[in-house]
Backbone as ProteinMPNN parsed JSONL, in Angstrom:
{"seq_chain_A": "MNRIKKHNKIRQSISGTAERPRLAVYRSLNHLHAQVIDDTKSITLASATSLKEKGSLMVKAVFIGKTIADKSKELGIKELVFDRSGFRYHGAIKEVCEQVRKEGIKI", "coords_chain_A": {"N_chain_A": [[-3.206, -13.543, -10.467], [-5.094, -14.755, -8.009], [-6.932, -13.513, -5.01], [-6.728, -15.435, -2.801], [-4.323, -16.686, -3.188], [-2.444, -14.457, -3.142], [-2.875, -13.782, -0.36], [-1.857, -16.008, 0.926], [0.803, -15.852, 0.037], [1.521, -13.475, 1.546], [1.105, -14.099, 4.09], [3.154, -15.815, 4.633], [5.363, -14.163, 5.38], [4.366, -12.578, 7.288], [3.506, -12.587, 10.708], [1.961, -12.624, 13.873], [2.716, -11.79, 17.148], [2.602, -12.075, 20.709], [3.653, -9.531, 21.821], [3.403, -8.121, 19.497], [0.618, -8.236, 17.857], [-1.292, -9.599, 15.087], [-3.178, -7.69, 12.763], [-5.769, -8.67, 11.071], [-7.747, -7.971, 8.409], [-10.767, -8.286, 6.633], [-12.715, -7.984, 3.808], [-15.944, -7.889, 2.5], [-18.513, -7.682, 0.025], [-20.176, -5.871, 1.193], [-19.617, -5.488, 3.978], [-17.141, -5.194, 6.532], [-14.643, -6.994, 8.306], [-12.538, -7.491, 11.141], [-9.721, -8.627, 12.911], [-7.789, -9.178, 15.867], [-4.921, -10.857, 16.182], [-3.033, -13.405, 17.826], [-0.57, -15.254, 16.722], [1.272, -17.038, 17.737], [-0.002, -18.381, 19.933], [-2.21, -19.007, 18.606], [-4.807, -17.649, 18.954], [-7.523, -15.475, 18.813], [-7.605, -12.304, 19.933], [-9.071, -9.735, 19.899], [-12.002, -8.621, 18.226], [-13.821, -7.27, 15.529], [-16.756, -6.324, 13.788], [-18.858, -4.998, 10.99], [-21.444, -5.696, 10.622], [-23.743, -4.993, 11.973], [-23.88, -2.243, 11.411], [-24.994, 0.762, 9.701], [-24.746, 2.489, 6.545], [-22.24, 3.685, 4.177], [-19.247, 1.7, 2.899], [-17.051, 2.97, 3.528], [-17.732, 4.49, 5.777], [-18.251, 2.427, 7.548], [-15.668, 1.216, 7.678], [-14.396, 3.25, 9.134], [-15.717, 2.983, 11.581], [-14.919, 0.37, 12.19], [-12.235, 0.624, 12.496], [-11.886, 2.438, 14.616], [-13.163, 0.749, 16.686], [-11.627, -1.534, 16.956], [-9.16, -0.325, 17.704], [-9.868, 0.635, 20.074], [-10.451, -1.769, 21.56], [-7.865, -3.095, 21.385], [-6.284, -1.081, 22.901], [-7.522, -1.66, 25.538], [-6.557, -4.068, 26.0], [-3.839, -3.48, 26.314], [-2.321, -3.405, 24.096], [0.138, -1.851, 21.971], [1.281, -1.945, 19.646], [0.803, -3.2, 16.239], [0.745, -5.55, 13.591], [-0.06, -5.295, 10.388], [-2.41, -6.941, 8.399], [-3.324, -7.252, 5.384], [-4.907, -9.183, 4.053], [-4.492, -10.021, 1.329], [-5.959, -8.062, -0.219], [-6.047, -4.983, -1.991], [-4.124, -2.285, -0.722], [-6.263, -0.004, -0.43], [-8.934, 2.279, -0.394], [-11.473, 1.029, 1.778], [-10.052, -0.74, 3.204], [-7.429, 0.534, 3.463], [-8.52, 2.675, 4.913], [-9.428, 1.598, 7.48], [-6.915, 0.848, 8.528], [-5.686, 3.382, 8.73], [-7.306, 4.662, 10.348], [-7.031, 3.104, 12.882], [-4.346, 3.949, 13.378], [-4.786, 6.672, 13.843], [-6.034, 6.521, 16.306], [-3.822, 6.002, 17.785], [-2.305, 3.683, 17.839], [0.528, 1.835, 16.827], [1.317, 0.877, 13.605]], "CA_chain_A": [[-3.035, -14.347, -9.21], [-6.374, -14.253, -7.091], [-6.669, -12.957, -3.673], [-6.219, -16.258, -1.72], [-2.764, -16.849, -3.435], [-1.663, -13.376, -2.487], [-2.938, -13.717, 1.032], [-0.905, -17.088, 1.314], [2.106, -15.375, 0.072], [1.614, -12.309, 2.382], [1.251, -14.915, 5.34], [4.544, -16.401, 4.853], [6.269, -13.338, 6.037], [3.687, -11.907, 8.366], [3.135, -13.425, 11.879], [1.501, -11.777, 15.018], [3.352, -12.38, 18.395], [2.087, -11.585, 22.035], [4.046, -8.189, 21.967], [2.706, -7.254, 18.438], [-0.236, -9.118, 17.204], [-1.505, -9.239, 13.641], [-4.546, -7.191, 12.58], [-6.322, -9.163, 9.877], [-8.884, -7.342, 7.873], [-11.484, -8.983, 5.569], [-13.689, -7.054, 3.147], [-16.822, -8.521, 1.67], [-19.007, -6.57, -0.87], [-21.014, -4.903, 1.911], [-19.138, -5.427, 5.218], [-15.777, -5.304, 6.916], [-14.389, -7.768, 9.697], [-11.261, -7.338, 11.674], [-9.384, -9.446, 14.22], [-6.371, -9.004, 16.243], [-4.627, -12.41, 16.258], [-1.819, -13.855, 18.416], [-0.349, -16.431, 15.91], [2.113, -17.782, 18.575], [-0.776, -19.13, 20.629], [-3.328, -19.212, 17.636], [-6.065, -17.212, 19.566], [-8.057, -14.051, 18.609], [-7.606, -11.374, 21.013], [-10.216, -8.985, 19.662], [-12.495, -8.715, 16.89], [-15.012, -6.08, 15.313], [-17.61, -6.564, 12.401], [-19.7, -3.993, 10.688], [-22.74, -6.251, 10.229], [-24.91, -4.018, 12.516], [-23.633, -0.744, 11.034], [-25.673, 1.33, 8.49], [-23.932, 3.423, 5.845], [-21.267, 3.323, 3.183], [-18.249, 0.934, 3.385], [-15.982, 3.895, 4.262], [-18.305, 4.855, 7.182], [-18.111, 1.083, 8.296], [-14.181, 1.328, 7.856], [-13.945, 4.301, 10.339], [-16.212, 2.443, 12.784], [-14.092, -0.867, 12.584], [-10.865, 1.035, 12.886], [-12.098, 2.962, 16.075], [-13.539, -0.232, 17.592], [-10.326, -2.335, 17.198], [-8.15, 0.317, 18.443], [-10.355, 0.754, 21.565], [-10.232, -3.07, 22.143], [-6.464, -3.154, 21.445], [-5.892, -0.378, 24.14], [-7.93, -2.254, 26.636], [-5.667, -5.159, 26.209], [-2.589, -3.131, 26.386], [-1.352, -3.592, 22.839], [0.558, -0.678, 21.443], [1.71, -2.088, 18.123], [0.235, -4.207, 15.559], [1.284, -5.989, 12.226], [-1.186, -5.206, 9.389], [-2.381, -8.134, 7.45], [-4.502, -6.802, 4.368], [-5.521, -10.454, 3.408], [-4.663, -10.088, -0.028], [-6.675, -7.096, -0.812], [-5.284, -3.927, -2.202], [-4.187, -1.373, 0.307], [-6.99, 1.128, -1.068], [-10.2, 2.381, 0.039], [-11.959, 0.656, 3.1], [-8.746, -1.297, 3.836], [-6.558, 1.625, 3.916], [-9.138, 3.544, 6.087], [-9.29, 0.841, 8.524], [-5.562, 1.043, 9.034], [-5.371, 4.91, 9.03], [-8.173, 5.036, 11.57], [-6.282, 2.665, 13.856], [-3.113, 4.866, 13.551], [-5.096, 7.869, 14.298], [-6.254, 6.17, 17.53], [-2.682, 5.863, 18.68], [-1.809, 2.284, 17.85], [1.349, 1.791, 15.979], [1.277, -0.226, 12.776]], "C_chain_A": [[-4.354, -13.777, -8.36], [-5.976, -13.877, -5.65], [-6.163, -13.982, -2.688], [-4.716, -16.514, -2.069], [-2.072, -15.769, -2.952], [-1.709, -13.373, -0.961], [-2.008, -14.865, 1.664], [0.493, -16.742, 1.324], [2.422, -14.373, 1.185], [1.998, -13.045, 3.802], [2.328, -15.595, 5.662], [5.428, -15.533, 5.595], [5.705, -12.624, 7.116], [3.108, -12.779, 9.47], [3.008, -12.503, 13.078], [2.092, -12.579, 16.301], [2.556, -11.767, 19.573], [2.158, -10.029, 22.037], [3.374, -7.542, 20.73], [1.909, -8.154, 17.616], [-0.691, -8.78, 15.754], [-2.984, -8.825, 13.559], [-4.969, -7.589, 11.163], [-7.584, -8.591, 9.585], [-9.499, -7.928, 6.677], [-12.57, -8.08, 5.152], [-14.584, -7.866, 2.317], [-17.443, -7.245, 0.842], [-19.538, -5.669, -0.067], [-20.533, -4.664, 3.371], [-17.629, -5.711, 5.371], [-15.615, -6.196, 8.296], [-12.918, -7.578, 10.005], [-10.976, -8.028, 12.959], [-7.982, -9.223, 14.444], [-5.814, -10.43, 16.746], [-3.185, -12.563, 16.843], [-1.474, -15.056, 17.578], [0.536, -17.478, 16.819], [1.236, -18.809, 19.299], [-2.06, -19.549, 19.737], [-4.698, -18.763, 18.321], [-6.151, -15.768, 18.855], [-8.297, -13.425, 19.823], [-8.718, -10.29, 21.11], [-10.632, -9.08, 18.313], [-13.641, -7.68, 16.793], [-15.585, -6.483, 14.123], [-18.565, -5.359, 12.295], [-21.01, -4.471, 10.27], [-23.917, -5.441, 10.683], [-24.917, -2.635, 12.071], [-24.461, -0.433, 9.771], [-24.499, 2.278, 7.671], [-22.912, 2.884, 4.915], [-20.231, 2.359, 3.786], [-17.173, 1.698, 4.017], [-16.368, 4.217, 5.636], [-17.926, 3.515, 8.096], [-16.548, 0.897, 8.722], [-13.681, 2.012, 9.161], [-14.439, 3.5, 11.603], [-15.24, 1.26, 13.369], [-12.618, -0.356, 13.165], [-10.923, 1.567, 14.388], [-12.303, 1.68, 17.205], [-12.379, -1.019, 17.96], [-9.315, -1.613, 17.964], [-8.528, 0.453, 19.82], [-10.002, -0.628, 22.257], [-8.701, -3.266, 22.407], [-5.848, -2.366, 22.838], [-6.187, -1.05, 25.336], [-6.98, -3.314, 27.035], [-4.2, -4.848, 26.366], [-1.701, -3.203, 25.342], [-1.152, -2.366, 22.323], [0.974, -0.725, 20.02], [1.068, -3.375, 17.578], [0.805, -4.448, 14.206], [0.075, -5.918, 11.31], [-1.106, -6.239, 8.441], [-3.738, -7.671, 6.554], [-5.25, -7.905, 3.675], [-5.63, -10.654, 1.959], [-5.327, -9.023, -0.938], [-5.752, -5.943, -1.015], [-5.459, -2.939, -1.249], [-4.754, 0.13, -0.388], [-8.321, 1.117, -0.352], [-10.523, 1.999, 1.347], [-10.722, 0.031, 3.763], [-7.898, -0.488, 4.328], [-7.315, 2.504, 5.115], [-9.012, 2.804, 7.334], [-7.894, 0.936, 9.337], [-5.281, 2.478, 9.365], [-6.236, 5.263, 10.254], [-7.623, 4.369, 12.947], [-4.836, 3.496, 14.343], [-3.565, 6.073, 14.183], [-5.562, 7.736, 15.878], [-5.048, 5.843, 18.441], [-1.933, 4.509, 18.757], [-0.703, 2.376, 16.646], [1.355, 0.7, 15.092], [2.532, -0.158, 11.98]], "O_chain_A": [[-4.56, -12.587, -8.12], [-4.821, -13.949, -5.229], [-5.335, -13.661, -1.835], [-3.919, -16.536, -1.132], [-1.051, -16.015, -2.309], [-0.725, -13.013, -0.315], [-1.47, -14.702, 2.759], [1.295, -17.086, 2.192], [3.525, -14.423, 1.729], [2.947, -12.702, 4.506], [2.535, -15.984, 6.811], [6.219, -16.026, 6.4], [6.463, -12.046, 7.894], [2.28, -13.644, 9.183], [3.883, -11.662, 13.285], [1.958, -13.795, 16.442], [1.795, -10.852, 19.259], [1.175, -9.303, 22.186], [2.798, -6.466, 20.894], [2.451, -8.808, 16.726], [-0.429, -7.666, 15.302], [-3.88, -9.44, 14.138], [-4.59, -6.945, 10.185], [-8.495, -8.675, 10.409], [-8.782, -8.081, 5.689], [-13.268, -7.479, 5.968], [-14.07, -8.544, 1.428], [-17.024, -6.091, 0.934], [-19.46, -4.512, -0.481], [-21.003, -3.701, 3.978], [-16.971, -6.329, 4.535], [-16.402, -6.071, 9.234], [-12.125, -7.515, 9.065], [-11.753, -8.053, 13.914], [-7.128, -9.098, 13.567], [-6.345, -11.009, 17.693], [-2.252, -11.908, 16.379], [-2.229, -16.006, 17.785], [0.459, -18.683, 16.581], [1.599, -19.985, 19.33], [-2.857, -20.38, 20.173], [-5.662, -19.522, 18.226], [-5.207, -15.09, 18.447], [-9.062, -13.876, 20.675], [-9.222, -9.973, 22.187], [-9.929, -9.488, 17.388], [-14.29, -7.297, 17.766], [-14.828, -7.056, 13.339], [-19.011, -4.788, 13.29], [-21.712, -3.726, 9.587], [-24.899, -5.219, 9.976], [-25.87, -1.898, 12.323], [-24.6, -1.28, 8.888], [-23.488, 2.691, 8.24], [-22.73, 1.667, 4.872], [-20.241, 2.154, 4.999], [-16.462, 1.221, 4.9], [-15.553, 4.238, 6.559], [-17.381, 3.605, 9.196], [-16.204, 0.518, 9.841], [-12.878, 1.58, 9.987], [-13.688, 3.354, 12.567], [-14.863, 1.141, 14.535], [-12.021, -0.879, 14.106], [-10.126, 1.182, 15.243], [-11.751, 1.63, 18.304], [-12.107, -1.197, 19.147], [-8.646, -2.202, 18.814], [-7.679, 0.405, 20.71], [-9.383, -0.675, 23.32], [-8.308, -3.568, 23.533], [-5.111, -2.913, 23.658], [-5.317, -1.119, 26.204], [-6.626, -3.473, 28.203], [-3.38, -5.752, 26.529], [-0.485, -3.097, 25.506], [-2.151, -1.667, 22.153], [1.02, 0.272, 19.299], [0.839, -4.381, 18.249], [1.368, -3.492, 13.671], [-0.86, -6.646, 11.644], [-0.109, -6.499, 7.768], [-4.901, -7.727, 6.953], [-6.11, -7.657, 2.83], [-6.542, -11.261, 1.399], [-5.274, -9.065, -2.167], [-4.742, -5.859, -0.317], [-6.58, -2.614, -0.859], [-4.059, 1.077, -0.756], [-8.764, 0.112, 0.205], [-9.889, 2.594, 2.219], [-10.454, 0.371, 4.915], [-7.521, -0.606, 5.494], [-6.708, 2.93, 6.097], [-8.478, 3.385, 8.279], [-7.816, 1.073, 10.558], [-4.588, 2.694, 10.358], [-5.858, 6.099, 11.075], [-7.736, 4.983, 14.008], [-4.42, 3.58, 15.498], [-2.842, 6.576, 15.043], [-5.479, 8.709, 16.627], [-5.178, 5.484, 19.612], [-1.078, 4.272, 19.61], [-1.011, 2.937, 15.594], [1.393, -0.43, 15.579], [2.779, -1.024, 11.141]]}, "name": "protein", "num_of_chains": 1, "seq": "MNRIKKHNKIRQSISGTAERPRLAVYRSLNHLHAQVIDDTKSITLASATSLKEKGSLMVKAVFIGKTIADKSKELGIKELVFDRSGFRYHGAIKEVCEQVRKEGIKI"}
């Protein structure tokens, strides 16, 4: 089963609301992208990308986690639903989630 099929299967059960938006993380070969999405209104509340960051993927994951957590706090968001987008919960994807938790956002 490829990643797109896994992602579609996951999205059947995961949905972000205004009180608890969805944190969607995408990993390419060299970069990470994260968005905080309210699926009821179909809008992106906050986003972060590692395109201008230097270093390994894990260093970029720490940066993305801290950035998303800070932007979420500014919006008054205390809880998120984590959407791994079909990627395994391992490595950089896991590090983004763990960093958001360390910053005080409940996932």
